[in-house]
mmCIF file of the N, C-alpha and C atoms, coordinates in Angstrom:
data_MODEL
# 
_entry.id   MODEL 
# 
loop_
_atom_site.group_PDB 
_atom_site.id 
_atom_site.type_symbol 
_atom_site.label_atom_id 
_atom_site.label_alt_id 
_atom_site.label_comp_id 
_atom_site.label_asym_id 
_atom_site.label_entity_id 
_atom_site.label_seq_id 
_atom_site.pdbx_PDB_ins_code 
_atom_site.Cartn_x 
_atom_site.Cartn_y 
_atom_site.Cartn_z 
_atom_site.occupancy 
_atom_site.B_iso_or_equiv 
_atom_site.pdbx_formal_charge 
_atom_site.auth_seq_id 
_atom_site.auth_comp_id 
_atom_site.auth_asym_id 
_atom_site.auth_atom_id 
_atom_site.pdbx_PDB_model_num 
ATOM 1   N N  . MET A 1 1  ? 7.949   -4.317  14.777  1.00 0.00 ? 1  MET A N  1 
ATOM 2   C CA . MET A 1 1  ? 6.615   -3.669  14.709  1.00 0.00 ? 1  MET A CA 1 
ATOM 3   C C  . MET A 1 1  ? 5.817   -3.996  15.889  1.00 0.00 ? 1  MET A C  1 
ATOM 4   N N  . THR A 1 2  ? 5.249   -2.929  16.482  1.00 0.00 ? 2  THR A N  1 
ATOM 5   C CA . THR A 1 2  ? 4.499   -3.254  17.610  1.00 0.00 ? 2  THR A CA 1 
ATOM 6   C C  . THR A 1 2  ? 2.942   -2.929  17.179  1.00 0.00 ? 2  THR A C  1 
ATOM 7   N N  . LEU A 1 3  ? 2.002   -3.775  17.750  1.00 0.00 ? 3  LEU A N  1 
ATOM 8   C CA . LEU A 1 3  ? 0.423   -3.582  17.768  1.00 0.00 ? 3  LEU A CA 1 
ATOM 9   C C  . LEU A 1 3  ? -0.107  -2.764  18.805  1.00 0.00 ? 3  LEU A C  1 
ATOM 10  N N  . ASN A 1 4  ? -1.116  -1.859  18.307  1.00 0.00 ? 4  ASN A N  1 
ATOM 11  C CA . ASN A 1 4  ? -1.915  -1.302  19.360  1.00 0.00 ? 4  ASN A CA 1 
ATOM 12  C C  . ASN A 1 4  ? -3.013  -2.258  19.772  1.00 0.00 ? 4  ASN A C  1 
ATOM 13  N N  . THR A 1 5  ? -3.809  -1.727  20.770  1.00 0.00 ? 5  THR A N  1 
ATOM 14  C CA . THR A 1 5  ? -4.789  -2.608  21.210  1.00 0.00 ? 5  THR A CA 1 
ATOM 15  C C  . THR A 1 5  ? -6.014  -3.235  20.148  1.00 0.00 ? 5  THR A C  1 
ATOM 16  N N  . ASN A 1 6  ? -5.896  -2.450  19.085  1.00 0.00 ? 6  ASN A N  1 
ATOM 17  C CA . ASN A 1 6  ? -6.754  -2.944  17.883  1.00 0.00 ? 6  ASN A CA 1 
ATOM 18  C C  . ASN A 1 6  ? -6.095  -3.978  17.012  1.00 0.00 ? 6  ASN A C  1 
ATOM 19  N N  . GLY A 1 7  ? -4.970  -4.230  17.219  1.00 0.00 ? 7  GLY A N  1 
ATOM 20  C CA . GLY A 1 7  ? -3.942  -5.297  16.251  1.00 0.00 ? 7  GLY A CA 1 
ATOM 21  C C  . GLY A 1 7  ? -3.544  -4.517  15.226  1.00 0.00 ? 7  GLY A C  1 
ATOM 22  N N  . ILE A 1 8  ? -3.582  -3.214  15.120  1.00 0.00 ? 8  ILE A N  1 
ATOM 23  C CA . ILE A 1 8  ? -3.053  -2.590  13.968  1.00 0.00 ? 8  ILE A CA 1 
ATOM 24  C C  . ILE A 1 8  ? -1.596  -2.018  14.360  1.00 0.00 ? 8  ILE A C  1 
ATOM 25  N N  . ALA A 1 9  ? -0.730  -2.338  13.198  1.00 0.00 ? 9  ALA A N  1 
ATOM 26  C CA . ALA A 1 9  ? 0.555   -1.800  13.349  1.00 0.00 ? 9  ALA A CA 1 
ATOM 27  C C  . ALA A 1 9  ? 0.754   -0.280  13.702  1.00 0.00 ? 9  ALA A C  1 
ATOM 28  N N  . SER A 1 10 ? 1.397   0.028   14.701  1.00 0.00 ? 10 SER A N  1 
ATOM 29  C CA . SER A 1 10 ? 1.450   1.432   15.184  1.00 0.00 ? 10 SER A CA 1 
ATOM 30  C C  . SER A 1 10 ? 3.088   2.003   15.034  1.00 0.00 ? 10 SER A C  1 
ATOM 31  N N  . ASP A 1 11 ? 3.923   1.142   14.931  1.00 0.00 ? 11 ASP A N  1 
ATOM 32  C CA . ASP A 1 11 ? 5.312   1.663   14.889  1.00 0.00 ? 11 ASP A CA 1 
ATOM 33  C C  . ASP A 1 11 ? 5.998   1.079   13.679  1.00 0.00 ? 11 ASP A C  1 
ATOM 34  N N  . VAL A 1 12 ? 5.630   1.722   12.436  1.00 0.00 ? 12 VAL A N  1 
ATOM 35  C CA . VAL A 1 12 ? 6.203   1.305   11.251  1.00 0.00 ? 12 VAL A CA 1 
ATOM 36  C C  . VAL A 1 12 ? 7.120   2.148   10.425  1.00 0.00 ? 12 VAL A C  1 
ATOM 37  N N  . THR A 1 13 ? 7.248   3.319   11.109  1.00 0.00 ? 13 THR A N  1 
ATOM 38  C CA . THR A 1 13 ? 8.206   4.417   10.632  1.00 0.00 ? 13 THR A CA 1 
ATOM 39  C C  . THR A 1 13 ? 9.427   3.813   9.889   1.00 0.00 ? 13 THR A C  1 
ATOM 40  N N  . GLY A 1 14 ? 9.637   4.018   8.725   1.00 0.00 ? 14 GLY A N  1 
ATOM 41  C CA . GLY A 1 14 ? 10.927  3.566   8.055   1.00 0.00 ? 14 GLY A CA 1 
ATOM 42  C C  . GLY A 1 14 ? 10.716  2.237   7.422   1.00 0.00 ? 14 GLY A C  1 
ATOM 43  N N  . LYS A 1 15 ? 9.821   1.328   7.780   1.00 0.00 ? 15 LYS A N  1 
ATOM 44  C CA . LYS A 1 15 ? 9.679   -0.052  7.444   1.00 0.00 ? 15 LYS A CA 1 
ATOM 45  C C  . LYS A 1 15 ? 9.294   0.060   5.793   1.00 0.00 ? 15 LYS A C  1 
ATOM 46  N N  . ARG A 1 16 ? 9.771   -0.915  5.253   1.00 0.00 ? 16 ARG A N  1 
ATOM 47  C CA . ARG A 1 16 ? 9.458   -1.070  3.794   1.00 0.00 ? 16 ARG A CA 1 
ATOM 48  C C  . ARG A 1 16 ? 8.469   -2.207  3.475   1.00 0.00 ? 16 ARG A C  1 
ATOM 49  N N  . ILE A 1 17 ? 7.145   -1.930  3.098   1.00 0.00 ? 17 ILE A N  1 
ATOM 50  C CA . ILE A 1 17 ? 6.179   -2.860  3.046   1.00 0.00 ? 17 ILE A CA 1 
ATOM 51  C C  . ILE A 1 17 ? 5.716   -3.050  1.555   1.00 0.00 ? 17 ILE A C  1 
ATOM 52  N N  . LEU A 1 18 ? 5.463   -4.319  1.268   1.00 0.00 ? 18 LEU A N  1 
ATOM 53  C CA . LEU A 1 18 ? 4.894   -4.669  -0.217  1.00 0.00 ? 18 LEU A CA 1 
ATOM 54  C C  . LEU A 1 18 ? 3.453   -5.135  0.034   1.00 0.00 ? 18 LEU A C  1 
ATOM 55  N N  . ILE A 1 19 ? 2.579   -4.807  -0.639  1.00 0.00 ? 19 ILE A N  1 
ATOM 56  C CA . ILE A 1 19 ? 1.125   -5.090  -0.762  1.00 0.00 ? 19 ILE A CA 1 
ATOM 57  C C  . ILE A 1 19 ? 0.692   -5.418  -2.187  1.00 0.00 ? 19 ILE A C  1 
ATOM 58  N N  . THR A 1 20 ? 0.230   -6.627  -2.085  1.00 0.00 ? 20 THR A N  1 
ATOM 59  C CA . THR A 1 20 ? -0.239  -7.204  -3.466  1.00 0.00 ? 20 THR A CA 1 
ATOM 60  C C  . THR A 1 20 ? -1.907  -7.003  -3.438  1.00 0.00 ? 20 THR A C  1 
ATOM 61  N N  . GLY A 1 21 ? -2.334  -6.524  -4.634  1.00 0.00 ? 21 GLY A N  1 
ATOM 62  C CA . GLY A 1 21 ? -3.881  -6.362  -4.584  1.00 0.00 ? 21 GLY A CA 1 
ATOM 63  C C  . GLY A 1 21 ? -4.098  -4.923  -3.706  1.00 0.00 ? 21 GLY A C  1 
ATOM 64  N N  . GLY A 1 22 ? -3.213  -4.001  -3.949  1.00 0.00 ? 22 GLY A N  1 
ATOM 65  C CA . GLY A 1 22 ? -3.316  -2.622  -3.098  1.00 0.00 ? 22 GLY A CA 1 
ATOM 66  C C  . GLY A 1 22 ? -3.942  -1.592  -3.686  1.00 0.00 ? 22 GLY A C  1 
ATOM 67  N N  . ALA A 1 23 ? -4.831  -1.947  -4.887  1.00 0.00 ? 23 ALA A N  1 
ATOM 68  C CA . ALA A 1 23 ? -5.402  -0.838  -5.591  1.00 0.00 ? 23 ALA A CA 1 
ATOM 69  C C  . ALA A 1 23 ? -6.797  -0.447  -5.172  1.00 0.00 ? 23 ALA A C  1 
ATOM 70  N N  . SER A 1 24 ? -7.365  -1.470  -4.186  1.00 0.00 ? 24 SER A N  1 
ATOM 71  C CA . SER A 1 24 ? -8.603  -1.232  -3.773  1.00 0.00 ? 24 SER A CA 1 
ATOM 72  C C  . SER A 1 24 ? -8.833  -2.096  -2.512  1.00 0.00 ? 24 SER A C  1 
ATOM 73  N N  . GLY A 1 25 ? -9.994  -1.697  -1.872  1.00 0.00 ? 25 GLY A N  1 
ATOM 74  C CA . GLY A 1 25 ? -10.510 -2.726  -0.725  1.00 0.00 ? 25 GLY A CA 1 
ATOM 75  C C  . GLY A 1 25 ? -9.545  -2.603  0.389   1.00 0.00 ? 25 GLY A C  1 
ATOM 76  N N  . ILE A 1 26 ? -9.191  -3.740  1.009   1.00 0.00 ? 26 ILE A N  1 
ATOM 77  C CA . ILE A 1 26 ? -8.467  -3.842  2.185   1.00 0.00 ? 26 ILE A CA 1 
ATOM 78  C C  . ILE A 1 26 ? -7.061  -3.640  1.966   1.00 0.00 ? 26 ILE A C  1 
ATOM 79  N N  . GLY A 1 27 ? -6.719  -3.870  0.664   1.00 0.00 ? 27 GLY A N  1 
ATOM 80  C CA . GLY A 1 27 ? -5.285  -3.771  0.354   1.00 0.00 ? 27 GLY A CA 1 
ATOM 81  C C  . GLY A 1 27 ? -4.946  -2.286  0.262   1.00 0.00 ? 27 GLY A C  1 
ATOM 82  N N  . ALA A 1 28 ? -5.918  -1.452  -0.422  1.00 0.00 ? 28 ALA A N  1 
ATOM 83  C CA . ALA A 1 28 ? -5.744  0.040   -0.391  1.00 0.00 ? 28 ALA A CA 1 
ATOM 84  C C  . ALA A 1 28 ? -5.691  0.582   1.042   1.00 0.00 ? 28 ALA A C  1 
ATOM 85  N N  . ALA A 1 29 ? -6.855  0.129   1.713   1.00 0.00 ? 29 ALA A N  1 
ATOM 86  C CA . ALA A 1 29 ? -6.849  0.939   2.947   1.00 0.00 ? 29 ALA A CA 1 
ATOM 87  C C  . ALA A 1 29 ? -5.651  0.553   3.912   1.00 0.00 ? 29 ALA A C  1 
ATOM 88  N N  . SER A 1 30 ? -5.008  -0.595  3.779   1.00 0.00 ? 30 SER A N  1 
ATOM 89  C CA . SER A 1 30 ? -3.865  -1.171  4.585   1.00 0.00 ? 30 SER A CA 1 
ATOM 90  C C  . SER A 1 30 ? -2.706  -0.154  4.022   1.00 0.00 ? 30 SER A C  1 
ATOM 91  N N  . ALA A 1 31 ? -2.528  -0.034  2.676   1.00 0.00 ? 31 ALA A N  1 
ATOM 92  C CA . ALA A 1 31 ? -1.409  0.656   2.212   1.00 0.00 ? 31 ALA A CA 1 
ATOM 93  C C  . ALA A 1 31 ? -1.577  2.235   2.610   1.00 0.00 ? 31 ALA A C  1 
ATOM 94  N N  . LEU A 1 32 ? -2.717  2.733   2.581   1.00 0.00 ? 32 LEU A N  1 
ATOM 95  C CA . LEU A 1 32 ? -2.872  4.223   3.056   1.00 0.00 ? 32 LEU A CA 1 
ATOM 96  C C  . LEU A 1 32 ? -2.698  4.419   4.540   1.00 0.00 ? 32 LEU A C  1 
ATOM 97  N N  . LEU A 1 33 ? -3.078  3.447   5.334   1.00 0.00 ? 33 LEU A N  1 
ATOM 98  C CA . LEU A 1 33 ? -2.833  3.456   6.883   1.00 0.00 ? 33 LEU A CA 1 
ATOM 99  C C  . LEU A 1 33 ? -1.393  3.321   7.118   1.00 0.00 ? 33 LEU A C  1 
ATOM 100 N N  . LEU A 1 34 ? -0.767  2.383   6.535   1.00 0.00 ? 34 LEU A N  1 
ATOM 101 C CA . LEU A 1 34 ? 0.548   2.130   6.898   1.00 0.00 ? 34 LEU A CA 1 
ATOM 102 C C  . LEU A 1 34 ? 1.689   3.213   6.464   1.00 0.00 ? 34 LEU A C  1 
ATOM 103 N N  . ALA A 1 35 ? 1.279   3.850   5.339   1.00 0.00 ? 35 ALA A N  1 
ATOM 104 C CA . ALA A 1 35 ? 1.971   5.068   4.791   1.00 0.00 ? 35 ALA A CA 1 
ATOM 105 C C  . ALA A 1 35 ? 1.778   6.095   5.657   1.00 0.00 ? 35 ALA A C  1 
ATOM 106 N N  . SER A 1 36 ? 0.538   6.293   6.184   1.00 0.00 ? 36 SER A N  1 
ATOM 107 C CA . SER A 1 36 ? 0.355   7.544   7.031   1.00 0.00 ? 36 SER A CA 1 
ATOM 108 C C  . SER A 1 36 ? 1.068   7.370   8.326   1.00 0.00 ? 36 SER A C  1 
ATOM 109 N N  . ARG A 1 37 ? 1.486   6.095   8.686   1.00 0.00 ? 37 ARG A N  1 
ATOM 110 C CA . ARG A 1 37 ? 2.107   5.860   9.987   1.00 0.00 ? 37 ARG A CA 1 
ATOM 111 C C  . ARG A 1 37 ? 3.677   5.823   9.644   1.00 0.00 ? 37 ARG A C  1 
ATOM 112 N N  . GLY A 1 38 ? 4.109   6.204   8.354   1.00 0.00 ? 38 GLY A N  1 
ATOM 113 C CA . GLY A 1 38 ? 5.519   6.362   8.201   1.00 0.00 ? 38 GLY A CA 1 
ATOM 114 C C  . GLY A 1 38 ? 6.264   5.225   7.354   1.00 0.00 ? 38 GLY A C  1 
ATOM 115 N N  . ALA A 1 39 ? 5.434   4.228   6.982   1.00 0.00 ? 39 ALA A N  1 
ATOM 116 C CA . ALA A 1 39 ? 6.060   2.906   6.171   1.00 0.00 ? 39 ALA A CA 1 
ATOM 117 C C  . ALA A 1 39 ? 6.311   3.608   4.847   1.00 0.00 ? 39 ALA A C  1 
ATOM 118 N N  . LYS A 1 40 ? 7.370   2.879   4.180   1.00 0.00 ? 40 LYS A N  1 
ATOM 119 C CA . LYS A 1 40 ? 7.418   3.162   2.609   1.00 0.00 ? 40 LYS A CA 1 
ATOM 120 C C  . LYS A 1 40 ? 6.862   2.105   1.897   1.00 0.00 ? 40 LYS A C  1 
ATOM 121 N N  . VAL A 1 41 ? 5.669   2.410   1.259   1.00 0.00 ? 41 VAL A N  1 
ATOM 122 C CA . VAL A 1 41 ? 4.805   1.106   0.778   1.00 0.00 ? 41 VAL A CA 1 
ATOM 123 C C  . VAL A 1 41 ? 4.789   1.238   -0.723  1.00 0.00 ? 41 VAL A C  1 
ATOM 124 N N  . VAL A 1 42 ? 5.064   -0.147  -1.145  1.00 0.00 ? 42 VAL A N  1 
ATOM 125 C CA . VAL A 1 42 ? 4.943   -0.416  -2.689  1.00 0.00 ? 42 VAL A CA 1 
ATOM 126 C C  . VAL A 1 42 ? 3.659   -1.367  -2.926  1.00 0.00 ? 42 VAL A C  1 
ATOM 127 N N  . ILE A 1 43 ? 2.649   -0.762  -3.671  1.00 0.00 ? 43 ILE A N  1 
ATOM 128 C CA . ILE A 1 43 ? 1.613   -1.679  -3.952  1.00 0.00 ? 43 ILE A CA 1 
ATOM 129 C C  . ILE A 1 43 ? 1.599   -2.132  -5.268  1.00 0.00 ? 43 ILE A C  1 
ATOM 130 N N  . GLY A 1 44 ? 1.172   -3.381  -5.456  1.00 0.00 ? 44 GLY A N  1 
ATOM 131 C CA . GLY A 1 44 ? 1.086   -4.032  -6.742  1.00 0.00 ? 44 GLY A CA 1 
ATOM 132 C C  . GLY A 1 44 ? -0.364  -4.432  -7.076  1.00 0.00 ? 44 GLY A C  1 
ATOM 133 N N  . ASP A 1 45 ? -0.743  -4.439  -8.377  1.00 0.00 ? 45 ASP A N  1 
ATOM 134 C CA . ASP A 1 45 ? -2.141  -4.614  -8.842  1.00 0.00 ? 45 ASP A CA 1 
ATOM 135 C C  . ASP A 1 45 ? -2.387  -4.731  -10.365 1.00 0.00 ? 45 ASP A C  1 
ATOM 136 N N  . LEU A 1 46 ? -3.383  -5.423  -10.786 1.00 0.00 ? 46 LEU A N  1 
ATOM 137 C CA . LEU A 1 46 ? -3.586  -5.413  -12.214 1.00 0.00 ? 46 LEU A CA 1 
ATOM 138 C C  . LEU A 1 46 ? -4.237  -4.227  -12.645 1.00 0.00 ? 46 LEU A C  1 
ATOM 139 N N  . ALA A 1 47 ? -4.973  -3.513  -11.650 1.00 0.00 ? 47 ALA A N  1 
ATOM 140 C CA . ALA A 1 47 ? -5.892  -2.298  -11.868 1.00 0.00 ? 47 ALA A CA 1 
ATOM 141 C C  . ALA A 1 47 ? -4.945  -1.160  -11.894 1.00 0.00 ? 47 ALA A C  1 
ATOM 142 N N  . GLU A 1 48 ? -4.428  -0.727  -12.992 1.00 0.00 ? 48 GLU A N  1 
ATOM 143 C CA . GLU A 1 48 ? -3.501  0.386   -13.031 1.00 0.00 ? 48 GLU A CA 1 
ATOM 144 C C  . GLU A 1 48 ? -3.887  1.666   -12.690 1.00 0.00 ? 48 GLU A C  1 
ATOM 145 N N  . GLU A 1 49 ? -5.155  1.874   -13.143 1.00 0.00 ? 49 GLU A N  1 
ATOM 146 C CA . GLU A 1 49 ? -5.679  3.351   -12.887 1.00 0.00 ? 49 GLU A CA 1 
ATOM 147 C C  . GLU A 1 49 ? -5.950  3.523   -11.389 1.00 0.00 ? 49 GLU A C  1 
ATOM 148 N N  . MET A 1 50 ? -6.589  2.602   -10.844 1.00 0.00 ? 50 MET A N  1 
ATOM 149 C CA . MET A 1 50 ? -6.903  2.612   -9.345  1.00 0.00 ? 50 MET A CA 1 
ATOM 150 C C  . MET A 1 50 ? -5.733  2.575   -8.470  1.00 0.00 ? 50 MET A C  1 
ATOM 151 N N  . GLY A 1 51 ? -4.756  1.799   -8.872  1.00 0.00 ? 51 GLY A N  1 
ATOM 152 C CA . GLY A 1 51 ? -3.439  1.736   -8.085  1.00 0.00 ? 51 GLY A CA 1 
ATOM 153 C C  . GLY A 1 51 ? -2.621  2.912   -8.167  1.00 0.00 ? 51 GLY A C  1 
ATOM 154 N N  . ALA A 1 52 ? -2.646  3.799   -9.305  1.00 0.00 ? 52 ALA A N  1 
ATOM 155 C CA . ALA A 1 52 ? -2.034  4.977   -9.463  1.00 0.00 ? 52 ALA A CA 1 
ATOM 156 C C  . ALA A 1 52 ? -2.783  6.179   -8.699  1.00 0.00 ? 52 ALA A C  1 
ATOM 157 N N  . ALA A 1 53 ? -4.184  5.834   -8.603  1.00 0.00 ? 53 ALA A N  1 
ATOM 158 C CA . ALA A 1 53 ? -4.901  6.857   -7.748  1.00 0.00 ? 53 ALA A CA 1 
ATOM 159 C C  . ALA A 1 53 ? -4.532  6.657   -6.204  1.00 0.00 ? 53 ALA A C  1 
ATOM 160 N N  . VAL A 1 54 ? -4.368  5.457   -5.834  1.00 0.00 ? 54 VAL A N  1 
ATOM 161 C CA . VAL A 1 54 ? -4.247  5.107   -4.357  1.00 0.00 ? 54 VAL A CA 1 
ATOM 162 C C  . VAL A 1 54 ? -2.692  5.918   -4.035  1.00 0.00 ? 54 VAL A C  1 
ATOM 163 N N  . ALA A 1 55 ? -1.739  5.637   -5.073  1.00 0.00 ? 55 ALA A N  1 
ATOM 164 C CA . ALA A 1 55 ? -0.526  6.119   -4.730  1.00 0.00 ? 55 ALA A CA 1 
ATOM 165 C C  . ALA A 1 55 ? -0.581  7.662   -4.690  1.00 0.00 ? 55 ALA A C  1 
ATOM 166 N N  . LYS A 1 56 ? -1.253  8.357   -5.672  1.00 0.00 ? 56 LYS A N  1 
ATOM 167 C CA . LYS A 1 56 ? -1.415  9.686   -5.650  1.00 0.00 ? 56 LYS A CA 1 
ATOM 168 C C  . LYS A 1 56 ? -2.059  10.346  -4.451  1.00 0.00 ? 56 LYS A C  1 
ATOM 169 N N  . GLN A 1 57 ? -3.102  9.542   -3.940  1.00 0.00 ? 57 GLN A N  1 
ATOM 170 C CA . GLN A 1 57 ? -3.689  10.068  -2.880  1.00 0.00 ? 57 GLN A CA 1 
ATOM 171 C C  . GLN A 1 57 ? -2.886  10.073  -1.598  1.00 0.00 ? 57 GLN A C  1 
ATOM 172 N N  . ALA A 1 58 ? -1.992  9.206   -1.400  1.00 0.00 ? 58 ALA A N  1 
ATOM 173 C CA . ALA A 1 58 ? -1.003  9.024   -0.328  1.00 0.00 ? 58 ALA A CA 1 
ATOM 174 C C  . ALA A 1 58 ? 0.008   10.086  -0.590  1.00 0.00 ? 58 ALA A C  1 
ATOM 175 N N  . GLN A 1 59 ? 0.414   10.310  -1.859  1.00 0.00 ? 59 GLN A N  1 
ATOM 176 C CA . GLN A 1 59 ? 1.515   11.274  -1.956  1.00 0.00 ? 59 GLN A CA 1 
ATOM 177 C C  . GLN A 1 59 ? 1.108   12.684  -1.860  1.00 0.00 ? 59 GLN A C  1 
ATOM 178 N N  . ASP A 1 60 ? -0.093  12.884  -2.266  1.00 0.00 ? 60 ASP A N  1 
ATOM 179 C CA . ASP A 1 60 ? -0.625  14.206  -1.963  1.00 0.00 ? 60 ASP A CA 1 
ATOM 180 C C  . ASP A 1 60 ? -0.743  14.598  -0.579  1.00 0.00 ? 60 ASP A C  1 
ATOM 181 N N  . ALA A 1 61 ? -0.862  13.585  0.429   1.00 0.00 ? 61 ALA A N  1 
ATOM 182 C CA . ALA A 1 61 ? -1.069  13.715  1.850   1.00 0.00 ? 61 ALA A CA 1 
ATOM 183 C C  . ALA A 1 61 ? 0.330   13.645  2.362   1.00 0.00 ? 61 ALA A C  1 
ATOM 184 N N  . GLY A 1 62 ? 1.464   13.740  1.536   1.00 0.00 ? 62 GLY A N  1 
ATOM 185 C CA . GLY A 1 62 ? 3.023   13.659  2.162   1.00 0.00 ? 62 GLY A CA 1 
ATOM 186 C C  . GLY A 1 62 ? 3.379   12.266  2.529   1.00 0.00 ? 62 GLY A C  1 
ATOM 187 N N  . ASN A 1 63 ? 2.787   11.208  2.084   1.00 0.00 ? 63 ASN A N  1 
ATOM 188 C CA . ASN A 1 63 ? 3.122   9.878   2.554   1.00 0.00 ? 63 ASN A CA 1 
ATOM 189 C C  . ASN A 1 63 ? 3.621   9.070   1.263   1.00 0.00 ? 63 ASN A C  1 
ATOM 190 N N  . SER A 1 64 ? 4.284   8.094   1.603   1.00 0.00 ? 64 SER A N  1 
ATOM 191 C CA . SER A 1 64 ? 5.079   7.295   0.670   1.00 0.00 ? 64 SER A CA 1 
ATOM 192 C C  . SER A 1 64 ? 4.428   6.054   0.105   1.00 0.00 ? 64 SER A C  1 
ATOM 193 N N  . ILE A 1 65 ? 3.823   5.971   -1.013  1.00 0.00 ? 65 ILE A N  1 
ATOM 194 C CA . ILE A 1 65 ? 3.496   4.816   -1.786  1.00 0.00 ? 65 ILE A CA 1 
ATOM 195 C C  . ILE A 1 65 ? 3.702   4.899   -3.112  1.00 0.00 ? 65 ILE A C  1 
ATOM 196 N N  . VAL A 1 66 ? 4.355   3.933   -3.631  1.00 0.00 ? 66 VAL A N  1 
ATOM 197 C CA . VAL A 1 66 ? 4.573   3.702   -4.975  1.00 0.00 ? 66 VAL A CA 1 
ATOM 198 C C  . VAL A 1 66 ? 3.764   2.559   -5.641  1.00 0.00 ? 66 VAL A C  1 
ATOM 199 N N  . PHE A 1 67 ? 3.117   2.683   -6.903  1.00 0.00 ? 67 PHE A N  1 
ATOM 200 C CA . PHE A 1 67 ? 2.414   1.741   -7.535  1.00 0.00 ? 67 PHE A CA 1 
ATOM 201 C C  . PHE A 1 67 ? 3.258   1.100   -8.470  1.00 0.00 ? 67 PHE A C  1 
ATOM 202 N N  . LYS A 1 68 ? 3.214   -0.081  -8.693  1.00 0.00 ? 68 LYS A N  1 
ATOM 203 C CA . LYS A 1 68 ? 3.841   -1.101  -9.768  1.00 0.00 ? 68 LYS A CA 1 
ATOM 204 C C  . LYS A 1 68 ? 2.703   -2.018  -10.263 1.00 0.00 ? 68 LYS A C  1 
ATOM 205 N N  . LYS A 1 69 ? 2.492   -1.916  -11.567 1.00 0.00 ? 69 LYS A N  1 
ATOM 206 C CA . LYS A 1 69 ? 1.405   -2.781  -12.331 1.00 0.00 ? 69 LYS A CA 1 
ATOM 207 C C  . LYS A 1 69 ? 1.932   -4.187  -12.160 1.00 0.00 ? 69 LYS A C  1 
ATOM 208 N N  . SER A 1 70 ? 1.154   -5.166  -11.753 1.00 0.00 ? 70 SER A N  1 
ATOM 209 C CA . SER A 1 70 ? 1.403   -6.523  -11.650 1.00 0.00 ? 70 SER A CA 1 
ATOM 210 C C  . SER A 1 70 ? 1.281   -7.269  -12.994 1.00 0.00 ? 70 SER A C  1 
ATOM 211 N N  . ARG A 1 71 ? 1.960   -8.251  -13.217 1.00 0.00 ? 71 ARG A N  1 
ATOM 212 C CA . ARG A 1 71 ? 1.935   -8.935  -14.364 1.00 0.00 ? 71 ARG A CA 1 
ATOM 213 C C  . ARG A 1 71 ? 1.060   -10.296 -14.255 1.00 0.00 ? 71 ARG A C  1 
ATOM 214 N N  . CYS A 1 72 ? 0.293   -10.554 -15.071 1.00 0.00 ? 72 CYS A N  1 
ATOM 215 C CA . CYS A 1 72 ? -0.360  -11.833 -15.061 1.00 0.00 ? 72 CYS A CA 1 
ATOM 216 C C  . CYS A 1 72 ? -0.051  -12.674 -15.901 1.00 0.00 ? 72 CYS A C  1 
ATOM 217 N N  . HIS A 1 73 ? 0.358   -13.946 -15.493 1.00 0.00 ? 73 HIS A N  1 
ATOM 218 C CA . HIS A 1 73 ? 0.856   -14.978 -16.509 1.00 0.00 ? 73 HIS A CA 1 
ATOM 219 C C  . HIS A 1 73 ? -0.232  -16.003 -16.711 1.00 0.00 ? 73 HIS A C  1 
ATOM 220 N N  . GLN A 1 74 ? -0.769  -16.119 -17.966 1.00 0.00 ? 74 GLN A N  1 
ATOM 221 C CA . GLN A 1 74 ? -1.616  -17.105 -18.227 1.00 0.00 ? 74 GLN A CA 1 
ATOM 222 C C  . GLN A 1 74 ? -1.050  -18.427 -18.219 1.00 0.00 ? 74 GLN A C  1 
ATOM 223 N N  . ARG A 1 75 ? -1.811  -19.605 -17.633 1.00 0.00 ? 75 ARG A N  1 
ATOM 224 C CA . ARG A 1 75 ? -1.369  -21.000 -17.719 1.00 0.00 ? 75 ARG A CA 1 
ATOM 225 C C  . ARG A 1 75 ? -1.622  -21.440 -19.188 1.00 0.00 ? 75 ARG A C  1 
ATOM 226 N N  . ARG A 1 76 ? -0.895  -22.208 -19.810 1.00 0.00 ? 76 ARG A N  1 
ATOM 227 C CA . ARG A 1 76 ? -0.886  -22.781 -21.068 1.00 0.00 ? 76 ARG A CA 1 
ATOM 228 C C  . ARG A 1 76 ? -1.259  -24.245 -20.864 1.00 0.00 ? 76 ARG A C  1 
# 
């Protein structure tokens, strides 16, 4: 992976990337950017509806993002 002058990955075509917390904020923005540059992205998050919406947004644009709901284990 190479970085452009802004420190943003520019050559990610075909790379597989996993982003936790990808349903909103920086995680969602990173997922959308990387997918738009050719990466195959999987995002995980507890926020199911928001994660599905990010994946749909990318897919509608012809990019590859898959959403998987994260599991939260409570401490006992």
